[in-house]
Backbone as CSV, one residue per row, in Angstrom:
resi,resn,N_x,N_y,N_z,CA_x,CA_y,CA_z,C_x,C_y,C_z
1,MET,0.055,-6.357,36.109,0.516,-7.460,36.921,1.866,-7.938,36.381
2,LYS,2.816,-8.052,37.268,4.154,-8.522,36.908,4.210,-10.040,37.005
3,ILE,4.865,-10.640,36.021,5.013,-12.097,36.004,6.460,-12.463,35.718
4,LYS,6.831,-13.671,36.125,8.138,-14.237,35.785,7.909,-15.668,35.340
5,ASP,8.485,-16.005,34.196,8.330,-17.353,33.659,9.522,-17.645,32.755
6,LYS,10.234,-18.708,33.046,11.451,-19.070,32.295,11.148,-19.363,30.832
7,LYS,10.051,-20.038,30.555,9.699,-20.376,29.173,9.460,-19.099,28.362
8,ILE,8.736,-18.146,28.931,8.493,-16.867,28.252,9.815,-16.142,28.029
9,PHE,10.674,-16.147,29.036,11.998,-15.536,28.912,12.758,-16.136,27.733
10,ASP,12.780,-17.461,27.649,13.516,-18.147,26.577,12.943,-17.832,25.197
11,ILE,11.624,-17.776,25.093,10.998,-17.474,23.798,11.337,-16.049,23.375
12,ILE,11.229,-15.102,24.293,11.544,-13.708,23.969,13.014,-13.570,23.600
13,ASP,13.876,-14.306,24.272,15.303,-14.285,23.959,15.553,-14.776,22.530
14,GLU,14.947,-15.892,22.178,15.082,-16.446,20.823,14.475,-15.501,19.790
15,LEU,13.316,-14.977,20.084,12.642,-14.046,19.184,13.499,-12.804,18.952
16,GLY,14.064,-12.270,20.021,14.913,-11.087,19.910,16.143,-11.331,19.062
17,SER,16.787,-12.463,19.255,17.979,-12.795,18.460,17.640,-12.884,16.980
18,ARG,16.586,-13.600,16.667,16.190,-13.770,15.264,15.704,-12.457,14.650
19,TYR,14.965,-11.685,15.428,14.455,-10.395,14.962,15.616,-9.459,14.618
20,ASN,16.613,-9.385,15.493,17.753,-8.499,15.245,18.520,-8.902,13.993
21,ILE,18.730,-10.181,13.802,19.421,-10.648,12.595,18.589,-10.318,11.359
22,PHE,17.298,-10.598,11.420,16.402,-10.371,10.280,16.336,-8.891,9.910
23,THR,16.108,-8.034,10.889,15.924,-6.611,10.584,17.228,-5.908,10.219
24,HIS,18.356,-6.493,10.574,19.631,-5.884,10.217,20.173,-6.382,8.877
25,ASN,19.466,-7.296,8.251,19.827,-7.705,6.894,19.654,-6.485,5.990
26,GLN,20.688,-6.139,5.242,20.648,-4.911,4.444,19.498,-4.884,3.443
27,PHE,19.136,-6.020,2.910,18.070,-6.053,1.910,16.689,-5.963,2.570
28,ILE,16.516,-6.657,3.670,15.256,-6.579,4.420,15.092,-5.173,4.987
29,ASN,16.157,-4.646,5.560,16.114,-3.324,6.176,15.687,-2.248,5.178
30,TYR,16.138,-2.362,3.953,15.760,-1.420,2.891,14.238,-1.341,2.766
31,TYR,13.585,-2.479,2.790,12.125,-2.524,2.660,11.424,-2.139,3.966
32,LEU,11.997,-2.498,5.084,11.393,-2.140,6.369,11.336,-0.626,6.559
33,LEU,12.392,0.054,6.138,12.433,1.509,6.291,11.353,2.206,5.474
34,ASP,10.899,1.550,4.424,9.885,2.119,3.534,8.507,1.493,3.769
35,SER,8.349,0.773,4.861,7.101,0.043,5.103,6.079,0.908,5.845
36,THR,4.899,0.339,6.008,3.816,1.028,6.718,3.719,0.581,8.181
37,ILE,4.762,-0.017,8.697,4.750,-0.459,10.093,4.699,0.781,10.992
38,PRO,3.655,0.880,11.825,3.521,2.063,12.686,4.673,2.190,13.690
39,LYS,5.020,3.422,13.999,6.112,3.695,14.941,5.849,3.034,16.296
40,ASN,4.599,3.059,16.748,4.268,2.437,18.038,4.557,0.941,18.032
41,ASP,4.320,0.283,16.889,4.626,-1.148,16.790,6.127,-1.382,16.905
42,TRP,6.917,-0.540,16.228,8.374,-0.660,16.335,8.803,-0.534,17.795
43,MET,8.234,0.444,18.492,8.610,0.677,19.892,8.171,-0.485,20.782
44,ASP,6.962,-1.008,20.550,6.487,-2.144,21.350,7.349,-3.385,21.129
45,ILE,7.717,-3.638,19.877,8.571,-4.792,19.574,9.938,-4.611,20.226
46,ASP,10.490,-3.420,20.091,11.792,-3.134,20.691,11.742,-3.311,22.210
47,ASP,10.681,-2.819,22.828,10.523,-2.992,24.280,10.451,-4.473,24.652
48,MET,9.719,-5.242,23.852,9.572,-6.664,24.163,10.906,-7.395,24.043
49,ILE,11.604,-7.199,22.933,12.837,-7.968,22.742,13.954,-7.520,23.681
50,ASN,13.814,-6.323,24.235,14.805,-5.847,25.207,14.353,-6.026,26.653
51,SER,13.156,-6.567,26.848,12.619,-6.720,28.206,13.397,-7.741,29.029
52,ASN,14.116,-8.629,28.371,14.903,-9.615,29.124,16.037,-8.953,29.903
53,ASN,16.409,-7.729,29.491,17.465,-7.010,30.207,17.054,-6.656,31.632
54,THR,15.765,-6.462,31.857,15.275,-6.086,33.189,14.433,-7.187,33.831
55,TYR,14.395,-8.347,33.201,13.548,-9.448,33.663,13.838,-9.849,35.106
56,GLU,15.101,-10.031,35.442,15.471,-10.506,36.780,14.947,-9.578,37.872
57,GLU,15.045,-8.279,37.634,14.620,-7.310,38.642,13.113,-7.098,38.649
58,GLU,12.526,-6.991,37.459,11.143,-6.538,37.360,10.144,-7.585,36.880
59,GLY,10.588,-8.562,36.127,9.659,-9.483,35.487,9.017,-8.815,34.276
60,TYR,7.949,-9.401,33.787,7.230,-8.853,32.636,5.891,-8.314,33.095
61,ASP,5.434,-7.263,32.449,4.094,-6.751,32.684,3.150,-7.531,31.775
62,LEU,2.211,-8.247,32.360,1.322,-9.133,31.608,0.529,-8.378,30.544
63,ASP,-0.077,-7.273,30.921,-0.861,-6.475,29.980,0.009,-5.995,28.820
64,ARG,1.210,-5.574,29.153,2.155,-5.069,28.140,2.569,-6.190,27.179
65,LEU,2.749,-7.392,27.689,3.112,-8.515,26.815,2.049,-8.748,25.740
66,TYR,0.788,-8.675,26.120,-0.275,-8.849,25.123,-0.208,-7.753,24.053
67,THR,0.029,-6.517,24.467,0.153,-5.407,23.517,1.359,-5.617,22.600
68,GLN,2.445,-6.106,23.151,3.652,-6.348,22.363,3.459,-7.505,21.388
69,ILE,2.738,-8.523,21.795,2.420,-9.627,20.883,1.556,-9.109,19.742
70,LEU,0.589,-8.253,20.045,-0.235,-7.634,19.003,0.643,-6.866,18.015
71,ALA,1.586,-6.093,18.517,2.495,-5.330,17.653,3.316,-6.261,16.767
72,PHE,3.793,-7.358,17.334,4.605,-8.286,16.540,3.761,-8.974,15.473
73,THR,2.499,-9.267,15.789,1.637,-9.871,14.760,1.345,-8.866,13.651
74,SER,1.263,-7.593,13.993,1.097,-6.545,12.979,2.334,-6.487,12.084
75,PHE,3.506,-6.517,12.702,4.778,-6.544,11.978,4.815,-7.727,11.008
76,LEU,4.454,-8.903,11.494,4.455,-10.103,10.648,3.458,-9.999,9.502
77,THR,2.293,-9.456,9.775,1.279,-9.297,8.733,1.791,-8.381,7.630
78,ILE,2.430,-7.290,7.996,2.971,-6.364,6.994,4.113,-7.018,6.226
79,ILE,4.940,-7.799,6.908,6.012,-8.532,6.216,5.392,-9.460,5.173
80,LYS,4.380,-10.230,5.584,3.759,-11.221,4.687,2.992,-10.578,3.536
81,GLU,2.251,-9.523,3.823,1.332,-8.967,2.830,1.911,-7.825,2.004
82,GLU,2.910,-7.130,2.524,3.443,-5.957,1.842,4.907,-6.140,1.424
83,ILE,5.739,-6.463,2.389,7.182,-6.464,2.138,7.628,-7.671,1.325
84,TRP,7.239,-8.874,1.723,7.668,-10.070,1.006,7.209,-10.053,-0.456
85,PRO,5.958,-9.724,-0.764,5.571,-9.649,-2.179,6.379,-8.596,-2.947
86,ARG,6.667,-7.481,-2.300,7.456,-6.437,-2.963,8.879,-6.923,-3.244
87,ILE,9.478,-7.605,-2.288,10.823,-8.157,-2.494,10.815,-9.107,-3.688
88,GLN,9.824,-9.980,-3.731,9.732,-10.941,-4.834,9.538,-10.237,-6.178
89,ASN,8.680,-9.239,-6.204,8.397,-8.531,-7.456,9.592,-7.746,-7.972
90,GLU,10.409,-7.252,-7.081,11.547,-6.424,-7.479,12.854,-7.204,-7.583
91,ALA,12.826,-8.472,-7.277,14.060,-9.263,-7.192,14.862,-9.245,-8.488
92,HIS,14.228,-9.559,-9.597,14.955,-9.656,-10.867,15.584,-8.312,-11.241
93,ARG,14.803,-7.257,-11.151,15.293,-5.923,-11.507,16.440,-5.498,-10.589
94,ARG,16.298,-5.756,-9.305,17.348,-5.359,-8.358,18.617,-6.183,-8.553
95,MET,18.461,-7.486,-8.786,19.640,-8.348,-8.918,20.429,-8.029,-10.179
96,ASP,19.760,-7.539,-11.205,20.461,-7.157,-12.437,21.479,-6.046,-12.197
97,LYS,21.253,-5.236,-11.191,22.117,-4.083,-10.919,23.190,-4.372,-9.871
98,MET,23.236,-5.587,-9.356,24.137,-5.919,-8.245,25.416,-6.594,-8.715
99,THR,26.425,-6.480,-7.862,27.646,-7.246,-8.083,27.328,-8.713,-7.797
100,SER,28.203,-9.595,-8.188,27.940,-11.021,-7.972,27.848,-11.357,-6.479
101,ASP,28.670,-10.714,-5.649,28.601,-10.953,-4.202,27.263,-10.487,-3.624
102,SER,26.842,-9.300,-4.010,25.557,-8.774,-3.532,24.401,-9.620,-4.040
103,ARG,24.515,-10.066,-5.270,23.466,-10.909,-5.859,23.321,-12.211,-5.062
104,LEU,24.446,-12.781,-4.677,24.428,-14.008,-3.881,23.747,-13.768,-2.523
105,LEU,24.095,-12.672,-1.858,23.478,-12.339,-0.573,21.983,-12.067,-0.726
106,TYR,21.613,-11.402,-1.804,20.198,-11.120,-2.055,19.436,-12.420,-2.297
107,LYS,20.044,-13.318,-3.057,19.424,-14.621,-3.326,19.236,-15.396,-2.018
108,MET,20.225,-15.326,-1.147,20.103,-15.988,0.156,18.955,-15.377,0.964
109,THR,18.812,-14.064,0.890,17.696,-13.387,1.566,16.372,-13.882,1.009
110,LEU,16.284,-13.981,-0.313,15.059,-14.488,-0.949,14.751,-15.911,-0.499
111,ASP,15.776,-16.729,-0.436,15.583,-18.131,-0.055,15.204,-18.295,1.417
112,ASN,15.726,-17.418,2.272,15.531,-17.577,3.717,14.321,-16.845,4.291
113,THR,13.816,-15.858,3.596,12.722,-15.059,4.156,11.478,-15.881,4.480
114,PRO,11.012,-16.778,3.610,9.819,-17.561,3.983,10.011,-18.380,5.263
115,SER,11.178,-18.981,5.436,11.394,-19.762,6.663,11.524,-18.846,7.879
116,ASN,12.080,-17.656,7.689,12.147,-16.695,8.796,10.748,-16.275,9.234
117,ILE,9.873,-16.038,8.275,8.489,-15.666,8.582,7.810,-16.788,9.361
118,LYS,7.990,-18.027,8.917,7.392,-19.178,9.613,7.942,-19.313,11.034
119,THR,9.232,-19.097,11.186,9.848,-19.189,12.510,9.303,-18.104,13.435
120,PHE,9.215,-16.869,12.936,8.623,-15.791,13.738,7.201,-16.144,14.150
121,ASN,6.430,-16.639,13.200,5.040,-16.996,13.479,4.973,-18.075,14.569
122,SER,5.810,-19.094,14.453,5.832,-20.172,15.453,6.235,-19.657,16.833
123,LEU,7.236,-18.799,16.871,7.686,-18.250,18.152,6.609,-17.377,18.799
124,ILE,5.926,-16.581,17.995,4.867,-15.721,18.537,3.688,-16.563,19.020
125,ILE,3.356,-17.615,18.282,2.294,-18.523,18.741,2.693,-19.134,20.085
126,ASP,3.926,-19.603,20.168,4.424,-20.205,21.405,4.404,-19.189,22.553
127,LEU,4.830,-17.970,22.263,4.812,-16.918,23.277,3.381,-16.627,23.735
128,PHE,2.469,-16.492,22.790,1.065,-16.201,23.089,0.456,-17.301,23.965
129,ILE,0.708,-18.543,23.595,0.190,-19.680,24.372,0.734,-19.652,25.801
130,ASN,2.018,-19.374,25.935,2.632,-19.373,27.265,2.223,-18.169,28.107
131,VAL,2.024,-17.029,27.481,1.537,-15.863,28.222,0.115,-16.133,28.720
132,LYS,-0.712,-16.739,27.864,-2.071,-17.095,28.287,-2.043,-18.129,29.419
133,ARG,-1.113,-19.073,29.341,-0.981,-20.091,30.394,-0.681,-19.435,31.740
134,VAL,0.287,-18.527,31.744,0.650,-17.837,32.984,-0.509,-16.952,33.457
135,ASP,-1.167,-16.299,32.523,-2.324,-15.453,32.834,-3.407,-16.269,33.550
136,LYS,-3.729,-17.448,32.997,-4.753,-18.313,33.612,-4.315,-18.804,34.993
137,THR,-3.031,-19.119,35.123,-2.513,-19.592,36.408,-2.591,-18.491,37.469
138,LYS,-2.214,-17.284,37.095,-2.191,-16.165,38.048,-3.584,-15.631,38.364
139,ASN,-4.424,-15.529,37.339,-5.718,-14.858,37.500,-6.913,-15.798,37.555
140,GLY,-6.686,-17.060,37.258,-7.792,-18.007,37.187,-8.426,-17.976,35.802
141,GLU,-8.981,-19.081,35.408,-9.573,-19.230,34.070,-10.616,-18.147,33.783
142,GLU,-11.488,-17.894,34.730,-12.591,-16.957,34.497,-12.162,-15.496,34.528
143,HIS,-11.080,-15.182,35.214,-10.654,-13.792,35.373,-9.373,-13.478,34.603
144,ALA,-9.004,-14.353,33.696,-7.778,-14.143,32.924,-7.868,-12.827,32.150
145,LEU,-6.763,-12.115,32.121,-6.705,-10.816,31.457,-7.054,-10.916,29.980
146,PHE,-6.597,-11.967,29.314,-6.837,-12.075,27.873,-8.323,-12.120,27.531
147,LYS,-9.150,-12.523,28.469,-10.596,-12.565,28.221,-11.211,-11.168,28.233
148,LYS,-10.486,-10.202,28.766,-10.984,-8.825,28.870,-10.443,-7.918,27.770
149,LEU,-9.447,-8.378,27.038,-8.801,-7.545,26.022,-9.465,-7.743,24.663
150,ASN,-9.945,-6.650,24.086,-10.658,-6.717,22.805,-9.781,-7.177,21.644
151,PHE,-8.489,-6.894,21.702,-7.621,-7.176,20.565,-7.096,-8.614,20.520
152,ILE,-7.460,-9.443,21.468,-7.000,-10.838,21.471,-7.480,-11.563,20.216
153,LYS,-8.690,-11.274,19.775,-9.209,-11.898,18.549,-8.371,-11.509,17.338
154,ILE,-7.881,-10.284,17.318,-7.022,-9.830,16.215,-5.722,-10.634,16.217
155,ILE,-5.141,-10.829,17.386,-3.916,-11.635,17.494,-4.176,-13.036,16.951
156,GLN,-5.256,-13.653,17.395,-5.571,-15.017,16.970,-5.791,-15.099,15.466
157,GLU,-6.494,-14.134,14.901,-6.728,-14.128,13.451,-5.419,-13.995,12.687
158,ARG,-4.563,-13.097,13.137,-3.279,-12.892,12.457,-2.390,-14.132,12.555
159,LEU,-2.398,-14.778,13.689,-1.556,-15.962,13.859,-2.076,-17.154,13.069
160,ASN,-3.348,-17.160,12.771,-3.940,-18.257,11.997,-3.945,-18.003,10.499
161,SER,-3.502,-16.825,10.076,-3.533,-16.528,8.628,-2.273,-16.969,7.923
């Protein structure tokens, strides 16, 4: 089912901007390339953040949005549980080998990563709430798509952790 909603558009736009800045950080990118994030999750996230390019013509596919939110929650979980602890553990050793300029940028990455994670989490929660709102409006409370999808509980657990 195709949907159009300005609030969802705005959230995806903000999420895409922040995601691109975050993943293109040279220090974050180093760890992302070596992470366990599945290729399908990368593709789903990329599809979601680029979906605004075709929004006017096509809208969003409701079922696909739920899958993309699941992928983004997987991405966030790996950032929180795997990548961020690794960055923290390796910080001192890595900074010892850096120039003063690189050390400053790395320190800024260390300082900003927790707030970036919180911002991503807030945006995904907001997106999830709004997708469910549109789902209920289009399909009715009893026939909402999210009630039929087994992985919705996984999304909720990840967003609450």
